mmCIF file of the C-alpha atoms, coordinates in Angstrom:
data_MODEL
# 
_entry.id   MODEL 
# 
loop_
_atom_site.group_PDB 
_atom_site.id 
_atom_site.type_symbol 
_atom_site.label_atom_id 
_atom_site.label_alt_id 
_atom_site.label_comp_id 
_atom_site.label_asym_id 
_atom_site.label_entity_id 
_atom_site.label_seq_id 
_atom_site.pdbx_PDB_ins_code 
_atom_site.Cartn_x 
_atom_site.Cartn_y 
_atom_site.Cartn_z 
_atom_site.occupancy 
_atom_site.B_iso_or_equiv 
_atom_site.pdbx_formal_charge 
_atom_site.auth_seq_id 
_atom_site.auth_comp_id 
_atom_site.auth_asym_id 
_atom_site.auth_atom_id 
_atom_site.pdbx_PDB_model_num 
ATOM 1   C CA . UNK A 1 1   ? 12.773  12.930  12.050  1.00 0.00 ? 1   UNK A CA 1 
ATOM 2   C CA . UNK A 1 2   ? 10.546  10.836  9.790   1.00 0.00 ? 2   UNK A CA 1 
ATOM 3   C CA . UNK A 1 3   ? 10.503  7.039   10.002  1.00 0.00 ? 3   UNK A CA 1 
ATOM 4   C CA . UNK A 1 4   ? 9.004   4.952   7.206   1.00 0.00 ? 4   UNK A CA 1 
ATOM 5   C CA . UNK A 1 5   ? 7.629   1.955   9.057   1.00 0.00 ? 5   UNK A CA 1 
ATOM 6   C CA . UNK A 1 6   ? 7.839   -0.344  6.057   1.00 0.00 ? 6   UNK A CA 1 
ATOM 7   C CA . UNK A 1 7   ? 10.379  -2.419  4.169   1.00 0.00 ? 7   UNK A CA 1 
ATOM 8   C CA . UNK A 1 8   ? 8.443   -1.919  0.925   1.00 0.00 ? 8   UNK A CA 1 
ATOM 9   C CA . UNK A 1 9   ? 10.793  -0.707  -1.812  1.00 0.00 ? 9   UNK A CA 1 
ATOM 10  C CA . UNK A 1 10  ? 7.796   0.897   -3.536  1.00 0.00 ? 10  UNK A CA 1 
ATOM 11  C CA . UNK A 1 11  ? 6.863   2.994   -0.490  1.00 0.00 ? 11  UNK A CA 1 
ATOM 12  C CA . UNK A 1 12  ? 10.504  3.968   -0.031  1.00 0.00 ? 12  UNK A CA 1 
ATOM 13  C CA . UNK A 1 13  ? 10.660  5.070   -3.689  1.00 0.00 ? 13  UNK A CA 1 
ATOM 14  C CA . UNK A 1 14  ? 7.443   7.105   -3.447  1.00 0.00 ? 14  UNK A CA 1 
ATOM 15  C CA . UNK A 1 15  ? 8.457   8.775   -0.181  1.00 0.00 ? 15  UNK A CA 1 
ATOM 16  C CA . UNK A 1 16  ? 11.832  9.707   -1.680  1.00 0.00 ? 16  UNK A CA 1 
ATOM 17  C CA . UNK A 1 17  ? 9.991   11.893  -4.242  1.00 0.00 ? 17  UNK A CA 1 
ATOM 18  C CA . UNK A 1 18  ? 9.310   14.350  -1.412  1.00 0.00 ? 18  UNK A CA 1 
ATOM 19  C CA . UNK A 1 19  ? 13.037  14.846  -0.702  1.00 0.00 ? 19  UNK A CA 1 
ATOM 20  C CA . UNK A 1 20  ? 12.376  14.665  3.011   1.00 0.00 ? 20  UNK A CA 1 
ATOM 21  C CA . UNK A 1 21  ? 15.075  12.871  4.998   1.00 0.00 ? 21  UNK A CA 1 
ATOM 22  C CA . UNK A 1 22  ? 13.736  9.627   6.458   1.00 0.00 ? 22  UNK A CA 1 
ATOM 23  C CA . UNK A 1 23  ? 14.914  6.342   7.865   1.00 0.00 ? 23  UNK A CA 1 
ATOM 24  C CA . UNK A 1 24  ? 13.405  2.935   7.226   1.00 0.00 ? 24  UNK A CA 1 
ATOM 25  C CA . UNK A 1 25  ? 12.419  0.627   10.056  1.00 0.00 ? 25  UNK A CA 1 
ATOM 26  C CA . UNK A 1 26  ? 10.265  -2.421  9.712   1.00 0.00 ? 26  UNK A CA 1 
ATOM 27  C CA . UNK A 1 27  ? 7.130   -2.647  11.820  1.00 0.00 ? 27  UNK A CA 1 
ATOM 28  C CA . UNK A 1 28  ? 7.056   -5.939  13.684  1.00 0.00 ? 28  UNK A CA 1 
ATOM 29  C CA . UNK A 1 29  ? 3.252   -6.015  13.953  1.00 0.00 ? 29  UNK A CA 1 
ATOM 30  C CA . UNK A 1 30  ? 1.940   -9.506  13.195  1.00 0.00 ? 30  UNK A CA 1 
ATOM 31  C CA . UNK A 1 31  ? -0.403  -8.891  10.248  1.00 0.00 ? 31  UNK A CA 1 
ATOM 32  C CA . UNK A 1 32  ? -2.117  -12.261 10.649  1.00 0.00 ? 32  UNK A CA 1 
ATOM 33  C CA . UNK A 1 33  ? -3.784  -11.072 13.877  1.00 0.00 ? 33  UNK A CA 1 
ATOM 34  C CA . UNK A 1 34  ? -6.334  -8.896  12.046  1.00 0.00 ? 34  UNK A CA 1 
ATOM 35  C CA . UNK A 1 35  ? -9.285  -10.823 10.596  1.00 0.00 ? 35  UNK A CA 1 
ATOM 36  C CA . UNK A 1 36  ? -9.962  -10.465 6.873   1.00 0.00 ? 36  UNK A CA 1 
ATOM 37  C CA . UNK A 1 37  ? -13.661 -10.346 7.791   1.00 0.00 ? 37  UNK A CA 1 
ATOM 38  C CA . UNK A 1 38  ? -13.468 -6.654  8.781   1.00 0.00 ? 38  UNK A CA 1 
ATOM 39  C CA . UNK A 1 39  ? -14.926 -4.148  6.305   1.00 0.00 ? 39  UNK A CA 1 
ATOM 40  C CA . UNK A 1 40  ? -12.099 -3.430  3.809   1.00 0.00 ? 40  UNK A CA 1 
ATOM 41  C CA . UNK A 1 41  ? -11.657 0.274   4.652   1.00 0.00 ? 41  UNK A CA 1 
ATOM 42  C CA . UNK A 1 42  ? -11.584 -0.535  8.387   1.00 0.00 ? 42  UNK A CA 1 
ATOM 43  C CA . UNK A 1 43  ? -9.104  -3.348  7.792   1.00 0.00 ? 43  UNK A CA 1 
ATOM 44  C CA . UNK A 1 44  ? -6.668  -1.177  5.797   1.00 0.00 ? 44  UNK A CA 1 
ATOM 45  C CA . UNK A 1 45  ? -6.827  1.752   8.249   1.00 0.00 ? 45  UNK A CA 1 
ATOM 46  C CA . UNK A 1 46  ? -6.572  -0.442  11.322  1.00 0.00 ? 46  UNK A CA 1 
ATOM 47  C CA . UNK A 1 47  ? -3.654  -2.381  9.848   1.00 0.00 ? 47  UNK A CA 1 
ATOM 48  C CA . UNK A 1 48  ? -1.777  0.889   9.185   1.00 0.00 ? 48  UNK A CA 1 
ATOM 49  C CA . UNK A 1 49  ? -2.565  2.073   12.739  1.00 0.00 ? 49  UNK A CA 1 
ATOM 50  C CA . UNK A 1 50  ? -1.419  -1.217  14.274  1.00 0.00 ? 50  UNK A CA 1 
ATOM 51  C CA . UNK A 1 51  ? 1.818   -1.102  12.266  1.00 0.00 ? 51  UNK A CA 1 
ATOM 52  C CA . UNK A 1 52  ? 2.476   2.430   13.580  1.00 0.00 ? 52  UNK A CA 1 
ATOM 53  C CA . UNK A 1 53  ? 1.499   1.490   17.135  1.00 0.00 ? 53  UNK A CA 1 
ATOM 54  C CA . UNK A 1 54  ? 4.502   -0.776  17.690  1.00 0.00 ? 54  UNK A CA 1 
ATOM 55  C CA . UNK A 1 55  ? 6.966   2.132   17.484  1.00 0.00 ? 55  UNK A CA 1 
ATOM 56  C CA . UNK A 1 56  ? 8.147   3.927   20.618  1.00 0.00 ? 56  UNK A CA 1 
ATOM 57  C CA . UNK A 1 57  ? 8.587   7.491   19.417  1.00 0.00 ? 57  UNK A CA 1 
ATOM 58  C CA . UNK A 1 58  ? 10.687  10.305  20.809  1.00 0.00 ? 58  UNK A CA 1 
ATOM 59  C CA . UNK A 1 59  ? 9.375   13.882  20.869  1.00 0.00 ? 59  UNK A CA 1 
ATOM 60  C CA . UNK A 1 60  ? 10.862  14.765  17.451  1.00 0.00 ? 60  UNK A CA 1 
ATOM 61  C CA . UNK A 1 61  ? 9.963   11.522  15.646  1.00 0.00 ? 61  UNK A CA 1 
ATOM 62  C CA . UNK A 1 62  ? 7.097   10.775  13.279  1.00 0.00 ? 62  UNK A CA 1 
ATOM 63  C CA . UNK A 1 63  ? 6.317   7.363   11.819  1.00 0.00 ? 63  UNK A CA 1 
ATOM 64  C CA . UNK A 1 64  ? 4.493   6.758   8.544   1.00 0.00 ? 64  UNK A CA 1 
ATOM 65  C CA . UNK A 1 65  ? 2.923   3.353   7.923   1.00 0.00 ? 65  UNK A CA 1 
ATOM 66  C CA . UNK A 1 66  ? 0.588   1.994   5.279   1.00 0.00 ? 66  UNK A CA 1 
ATOM 67  C CA . UNK A 1 67  ? -1.249  -1.136  4.261   1.00 0.00 ? 67  UNK A CA 1 
ATOM 68  C CA . UNK A 1 68  ? -2.540  -1.854  0.763   1.00 0.00 ? 68  UNK A CA 1 
ATOM 69  C CA . UNK A 1 69  ? -5.248  -4.384  -0.005  1.00 0.00 ? 69  UNK A CA 1 
ATOM 70  C CA . UNK A 1 70  ? -7.076  -5.495  -3.124  1.00 0.00 ? 70  UNK A CA 1 
ATOM 71  C CA . UNK A 1 71  ? -10.840 -5.824  -2.726  1.00 0.00 ? 71  UNK A CA 1 
ATOM 72  C CA . UNK A 1 72  ? -12.861 -7.924  -5.143  1.00 0.00 ? 72  UNK A CA 1 
ATOM 73  C CA . UNK A 1 73  ? -16.553 -7.695  -4.320  1.00 0.00 ? 73  UNK A CA 1 
ATOM 74  C CA . UNK A 1 74  ? -16.508 -7.988  -0.540  1.00 0.00 ? 74  UNK A CA 1 
ATOM 75  C CA . UNK A 1 75  ? -13.387 -10.177 -0.407  1.00 0.00 ? 75  UNK A CA 1 
ATOM 76  C CA . UNK A 1 76  ? -10.019 -8.828  0.700   1.00 0.00 ? 76  UNK A CA 1 
ATOM 77  C CA . UNK A 1 77  ? -7.112  -10.230 -1.276  1.00 0.00 ? 77  UNK A CA 1 
ATOM 78  C CA . UNK A 1 78  ? -3.881  -9.893  0.647   1.00 0.00 ? 78  UNK A CA 1 
ATOM 79  C CA . UNK A 1 79  ? -0.462  -11.109 -0.418  1.00 0.00 ? 79  UNK A CA 1 
ATOM 80  C CA . UNK A 1 80  ? -0.419  -14.546 -2.028  1.00 0.00 ? 80  UNK A CA 1 
ATOM 81  C CA . UNK A 1 81  ? 1.078   -17.380 0.009   1.00 0.00 ? 81  UNK A CA 1 
ATOM 82  C CA . UNK A 1 82  ? 2.567   -19.136 -3.030  1.00 0.00 ? 82  UNK A CA 1 
ATOM 83  C CA . UNK A 1 83  ? 2.891   -18.824 -6.801  1.00 0.00 ? 83  UNK A CA 1 
ATOM 84  C CA . UNK A 1 84  ? -0.141  -21.101 -7.215  1.00 0.00 ? 84  UNK A CA 1 
ATOM 85  C CA . UNK A 1 85  ? -2.104  -18.796 -4.902  1.00 0.00 ? 85  UNK A CA 1 
ATOM 86  C CA . UNK A 1 86  ? -0.954  -15.776 -6.969  1.00 0.00 ? 86  UNK A CA 1 
ATOM 87  C CA . UNK A 1 87  ? -2.224  -17.484 -10.129 1.00 0.00 ? 87  UNK A CA 1 
ATOM 88  C CA . UNK A 1 88  ? -5.588  -18.110 -8.408  1.00 0.00 ? 88  UNK A CA 1 
ATOM 89  C CA . UNK A 1 89  ? -5.783  -14.418 -7.456  1.00 0.00 ? 89  UNK A CA 1 
ATOM 90  C CA . UNK A 1 90  ? -4.907  -13.247 -10.965 1.00 0.00 ? 90  UNK A CA 1 
ATOM 91  C CA . UNK A 1 91  ? -7.578  -15.525 -12.442 1.00 0.00 ? 91  UNK A CA 1 
ATOM 92  C CA . UNK A 1 92  ? -10.172 -14.264 -9.931  1.00 0.00 ? 92  UNK A CA 1 
ATOM 93  C CA . UNK A 1 93  ? -9.349  -10.674 -10.963 1.00 0.00 ? 93  UNK A CA 1 
ATOM 94  C CA . UNK A 1 94  ? -9.405  -11.480 -14.696 1.00 0.00 ? 94  UNK A CA 1 
ATOM 95  C CA . UNK A 1 95  ? -11.895 -9.306  -16.578 1.00 0.00 ? 95  UNK A CA 1 
ATOM 96  C CA . UNK A 1 96  ? -13.222 -7.689  -13.395 1.00 0.00 ? 96  UNK A CA 1 
ATOM 97  C CA . UNK A 1 97  ? -13.197 -4.299  -11.746 1.00 0.00 ? 97  UNK A CA 1 
ATOM 98  C CA . UNK A 1 98  ? -11.830 -4.145  -8.220  1.00 0.00 ? 98  UNK A CA 1 
ATOM 99  C CA . UNK A 1 99  ? -10.728 -1.616  -5.622  1.00 0.00 ? 99  UNK A CA 1 
ATOM 100 C CA . UNK A 1 100 ? -7.258  -1.048  -4.252  1.00 0.00 ? 100 UNK A CA 1 
ATOM 101 C CA . UNK A 1 101 ? -7.431  0.486   -0.788  1.00 0.00 ? 101 UNK A CA 1 
ATOM 102 C CA . UNK A 1 102 ? -4.442  1.816   1.114   1.00 0.00 ? 102 UNK A CA 1 
ATOM 103 C CA . UNK A 1 103 ? -4.740  2.690   4.766   1.00 0.00 ? 103 UNK A CA 1 
ATOM 104 C CA . UNK A 1 104 ? -2.192  5.317   5.831   1.00 0.00 ? 104 UNK A CA 1 
ATOM 105 C CA . UNK A 1 105 ? -1.185  6.266   9.374   1.00 0.00 ? 105 UNK A CA 1 
ATOM 106 C CA . UNK A 1 106 ? 1.029   9.128   10.532  1.00 0.00 ? 106 UNK A CA 1 
ATOM 107 C CA . UNK A 1 107 ? 1.877   8.974   14.234  1.00 0.00 ? 107 UNK A CA 1 
ATOM 108 C CA . UNK A 1 108 ? 3.869   11.272  16.498  1.00 0.00 ? 108 UNK A CA 1 
ATOM 109 C CA . UNK A 1 109 ? 4.496   10.936  20.232  1.00 0.00 ? 109 UNK A CA 1 
ATOM 110 C CA . UNK A 1 110 ? 1.346   13.043  20.784  1.00 0.00 ? 110 UNK A CA 1 
ATOM 111 C CA . UNK A 1 111 ? -1.020  12.319  17.921  1.00 0.00 ? 111 UNK A CA 1 
ATOM 112 C CA . UNK A 1 112 ? -2.186  9.636   15.492  1.00 0.00 ? 112 UNK A CA 1 
ATOM 113 C CA . UNK A 1 113 ? -3.794  10.448  12.136  1.00 0.00 ? 113 UNK A CA 1 
ATOM 114 C CA . UNK A 1 114 ? -5.144  7.752   9.851   1.00 0.00 ? 114 UNK A CA 1 
ATOM 115 C CA . UNK A 1 115 ? -7.048  7.768   6.601   1.00 0.00 ? 115 UNK A CA 1 
ATOM 116 C CA . UNK A 1 116 ? -7.345  5.775   3.385   1.00 0.00 ? 116 UNK A CA 1 
ATOM 117 C CA . UNK A 1 117 ? -7.404  6.132   -0.384  1.00 0.00 ? 117 UNK A CA 1 
ATOM 118 C CA . UNK A 1 118 ? -9.286  3.980   -2.869  1.00 0.00 ? 118 UNK A CA 1 
ATOM 119 C CA . UNK A 1 119 ? -8.576  3.449   -6.560  1.00 0.00 ? 119 UNK A CA 1 
ATOM 120 C CA . UNK A 1 120 ? -10.717 1.508   -9.019  1.00 0.00 ? 120 UNK A CA 1 
ATOM 121 C CA . UNK A 1 121 ? -8.782  -0.929  -11.206 1.00 0.00 ? 121 UNK A CA 1 
ATOM 122 C CA . UNK A 1 122 ? -10.150 -2.477  -14.405 1.00 0.00 ? 122 UNK A CA 1 
ATOM 123 C CA . UNK A 1 123 ? -8.330  -5.767  -14.905 1.00 0.00 ? 123 UNK A CA 1 
ATOM 124 C CA . UNK A 1 124 ? -7.677  -7.341  -18.300 1.00 0.00 ? 124 UNK A CA 1 
ATOM 125 C CA . UNK A 1 125 ? -8.886  -10.794 -19.207 1.00 0.00 ? 125 UNK A CA 1 
ATOM 126 C CA . UNK A 1 126 ? -6.062  -13.250 -18.586 1.00 0.00 ? 126 UNK A CA 1 
ATOM 127 C CA . UNK A 1 127 ? -5.892  -16.950 -19.333 1.00 0.00 ? 127 UNK A CA 1 
ATOM 128 C CA . UNK A 1 128 ? -4.442  -19.484 -16.913 1.00 0.00 ? 128 UNK A CA 1 
ATOM 129 C CA . UNK A 1 129 ? -1.295  -19.616 -19.062 1.00 0.00 ? 129 UNK A CA 1 
ATOM 130 C CA . UNK A 1 130 ? -1.031  -15.805 -18.926 1.00 0.00 ? 130 UNK A CA 1 
ATOM 131 C CA . UNK A 1 131 ? -1.477  -15.808 -15.143 1.00 0.00 ? 131 UNK A CA 1 
ATOM 132 C CA . UNK A 1 132 ? 1.208   -18.493 -14.708 1.00 0.00 ? 132 UNK A CA 1 
ATOM 133 C CA . UNK A 1 133 ? 3.617   -16.583 -16.951 1.00 0.00 ? 133 UNK A CA 1 
ATOM 134 C CA . UNK A 1 134 ? 2.958   -13.318 -15.067 1.00 0.00 ? 134 UNK A CA 1 
ATOM 135 C CA . UNK A 1 135 ? 3.393   -14.948 -11.637 1.00 0.00 ? 135 UNK A CA 1 
ATOM 136 C CA . UNK A 1 136 ? 6.633   -16.629 -12.725 1.00 0.00 ? 136 UNK A CA 1 
ATOM 137 C CA . UNK A 1 137 ? 8.102   -13.515 -14.354 1.00 0.00 ? 137 UNK A CA 1 
ATOM 138 C CA . UNK A 1 138 ? 7.302   -10.833 -11.771 1.00 0.00 ? 138 UNK A CA 1 
ATOM 139 C CA . UNK A 1 139 ? 7.838   -10.756 -7.998  1.00 0.00 ? 139 UNK A CA 1 
ATOM 140 C CA . UNK A 1 140 ? 4.238   -11.331 -6.937  1.00 0.00 ? 140 UNK A CA 1 
ATOM 141 C CA . UNK A 1 141 ? 4.462   -12.829 -3.448  1.00 0.00 ? 141 UNK A CA 1 
ATOM 142 C CA . UNK A 1 142 ? 4.849   -9.503  -1.642  1.00 0.00 ? 142 UNK A CA 1 
ATOM 143 C CA . UNK A 1 143 ? 2.024   -7.768  -3.514  1.00 0.00 ? 143 UNK A CA 1 
ATOM 144 C CA . UNK A 1 144 ? -1.640  -7.614  -2.584  1.00 0.00 ? 144 UNK A CA 1 
ATOM 145 C CA . UNK A 1 145 ? -3.697  -9.365  -5.235  1.00 0.00 ? 145 UNK A CA 1 
ATOM 146 C CA . UNK A 1 146 ? -0.563  -10.919 -6.746  1.00 0.00 ? 146 UNK A CA 1 
ATOM 147 C CA . UNK A 1 147 ? 0.234   -8.076  -9.148  1.00 0.00 ? 147 UNK A CA 1 
ATOM 148 C CA . UNK A 1 148 ? 2.041   -4.760  -9.269  1.00 0.00 ? 148 UNK A CA 1 
ATOM 149 C CA . UNK A 1 149 ? 0.939   -1.780  -11.356 1.00 0.00 ? 149 UNK A CA 1 
ATOM 150 C CA . UNK A 1 150 ? 4.548   -0.626  -11.725 1.00 0.00 ? 150 UNK A CA 1 
ATOM 151 C CA . UNK A 1 151 ? 6.000   -4.037  -12.613 1.00 0.00 ? 151 UNK A CA 1 
ATOM 152 C CA . UNK A 1 152 ? 4.357   -5.105  -15.820 1.00 0.00 ? 152 UNK A CA 1 
ATOM 153 C CA . UNK A 1 153 ? 1.036   -3.875  -14.493 1.00 0.00 ? 153 UNK A CA 1 
ATOM 154 C CA . UNK A 1 154 ? 0.093   -2.611  -17.926 1.00 0.00 ? 154 UNK A CA 1 
ATOM 155 C CA . UNK A 1 155 ? 0.002   -6.220  -19.045 1.00 0.00 ? 155 UNK A CA 1 
ATOM 156 C CA . UNK A 1 156 ? -2.856  -7.061  -16.690 1.00 0.00 ? 156 UNK A CA 1 
ATOM 157 C CA . UNK A 1 157 ? -4.480  -3.675  -16.016 1.00 0.00 ? 157 UNK A CA 1 
ATOM 158 C CA . UNK A 1 158 ? -6.663  -1.983  -18.638 1.00 0.00 ? 158 UNK A CA 1 
ATOM 159 C CA . UNK A 1 159 ? -7.406  1.230   -16.754 1.00 0.00 ? 159 UNK A CA 1 
ATOM 160 C CA . UNK A 1 160 ? -7.425  2.827   -13.320 1.00 0.00 ? 160 UNK A CA 1 
ATOM 161 C CA . UNK A 1 161 ? -9.664  5.490   -11.826 1.00 0.00 ? 161 UNK A CA 1 
ATOM 162 C CA . UNK A 1 162 ? -7.936  7.350   -9.023  1.00 0.00 ? 162 UNK A CA 1 
ATOM 163 C CA . UNK A 1 163 ? -4.403  7.619   -7.699  1.00 0.00 ? 163 UNK A CA 1 
ATOM 164 C CA . UNK A 1 164 ? -1.801  5.503   -9.505  1.00 0.00 ? 164 UNK A CA 1 
ATOM 165 C CA . UNK A 1 165 ? 0.528   5.721   -6.484  1.00 0.00 ? 165 UNK A CA 1 
ATOM 166 C CA . UNK A 1 166 ? -2.202  4.304   -4.268  1.00 0.00 ? 166 UNK A CA 1 
ATOM 167 C CA . UNK A 1 167 ? -2.068  1.125   -6.358  1.00 0.00 ? 167 UNK A CA 1 
ATOM 168 C CA . UNK A 1 168 ? 1.723   1.139   -5.886  1.00 0.00 ? 168 UNK A CA 1 
ATOM 169 C CA . UNK A 1 169 ? 1.218   1.296   -2.114  1.00 0.00 ? 169 UNK A CA 1 
ATOM 170 C CA . UNK A 1 170 ? 1.294   4.938   -0.959  1.00 0.00 ? 170 UNK A CA 1 
ATOM 171 C CA . UNK A 1 171 ? -1.199  7.564   -2.192  1.00 0.00 ? 171 UNK A CA 1 
ATOM 172 C CA . UNK A 1 172 ? 0.734   10.781  -2.846  1.00 0.00 ? 172 UNK A CA 1 
ATOM 173 C CA . UNK A 1 173 ? -1.792  13.527  -2.123  1.00 0.00 ? 173 UNK A CA 1 
ATOM 174 C CA . UNK A 1 174 ? -3.210  11.844  0.972   1.00 0.00 ? 174 UNK A CA 1 
ATOM 175 C CA . UNK A 1 175 ? 0.297   11.249  2.331   1.00 0.00 ? 175 UNK A CA 1 
ATOM 176 C CA . UNK A 1 176 ? 1.281   14.886  1.712   1.00 0.00 ? 176 UNK A CA 1 
ATOM 177 C CA . UNK A 1 177 ? -1.835  16.126  3.538   1.00 0.00 ? 177 UNK A CA 1 
ATOM 178 C CA . UNK A 1 178 ? -1.239  13.817  6.491   1.00 0.00 ? 178 UNK A CA 1 
ATOM 179 C CA . UNK A 1 179 ? 2.466   14.674  6.804   1.00 0.00 ? 179 UNK A CA 1 
ATOM 180 C CA . UNK A 1 180 ? 1.601   18.382  6.664   1.00 0.00 ? 180 UNK A CA 1 
ATOM 181 C CA . UNK A 1 181 ? -0.905  17.912  9.499   1.00 0.00 ? 181 UNK A CA 1 
ATOM 182 C CA . UNK A 1 182 ? 1.842   16.213  11.517  1.00 0.00 ? 182 UNK A CA 1 
ATOM 183 C CA . UNK A 1 183 ? 4.186   19.182  10.981  1.00 0.00 ? 183 UNK A CA 1 
ATOM 184 C CA . UNK A 1 184 ? 6.285   17.774  8.137   1.00 0.00 ? 184 UNK A CA 1 
ATOM 185 C CA . UNK A 1 185 ? 5.776   20.270  5.335   1.00 0.00 ? 185 UNK A CA 1 
ATOM 186 C CA . UNK A 1 186 ? 6.490   18.527  2.051   1.00 0.00 ? 186 UNK A CA 1 
ATOM 187 C CA . UNK A 1 187 ? 6.289   21.561  -0.205  1.00 0.00 ? 187 UNK A CA 1 
ATOM 188 C CA . UNK A 1 188 ? 8.800   23.472  1.926   1.00 0.00 ? 188 UNK A CA 1 
ATOM 189 C CA . UNK A 1 189 ? 11.244  20.589  1.539   1.00 0.00 ? 189 UNK A CA 1 
ATOM 190 C CA . UNK A 1 190 ? 10.793  20.593  -2.224  1.00 0.00 ? 190 UNK A CA 1 
ATOM 191 C CA . UNK A 1 191 ? 11.415  24.354  -2.397  1.00 0.00 ? 191 UNK A CA 1 
ATOM 192 C CA . UNK A 1 192 ? 14.792  23.929  -0.671  1.00 0.00 ? 192 UNK A CA 1 
ATOM 193 C CA . UNK A 1 193 ? 16.128  21.693  -3.438  1.00 0.00 ? 193 UNK A CA 1 
# 
């Protein structure tokens, strides 16, 4: 049995593409306990591992967790704390190129696998008025960097290099590989449909 250890509607949507039965349970790991001073890749992977580590798994259970961050230069941009903070983030990203990194963890009662994916995002130039309008129109408070590629992302994103689904919050190919290694064979499930 597969457990998605996330309340993210985007991760739930992406995982449903695989047509594998799964349940959703929120991880109660306190995200504020990890310092943003860690190297970004380490932070994303460790956060996914910590989120998976809170689950007590039975023999037939597997949990999938993930954490997505936006990295501008050497700074990790998490989820904004307010609309004003989201506007600040959008303005800091304006006209820049940044990385979106998602740490992914697949854990069974016997084994833990973690990895990450990185996608380069070229952000459009946005004015303060544009950033305010974007933050007020879209649900930005639960999104790293204060934006979502799938919700009006084309307004603020010029181009991406890498996995689109990584920017949404769950890289497809990496997730398939990791689930396969844990004994959940995605392609077999798709062939049964």
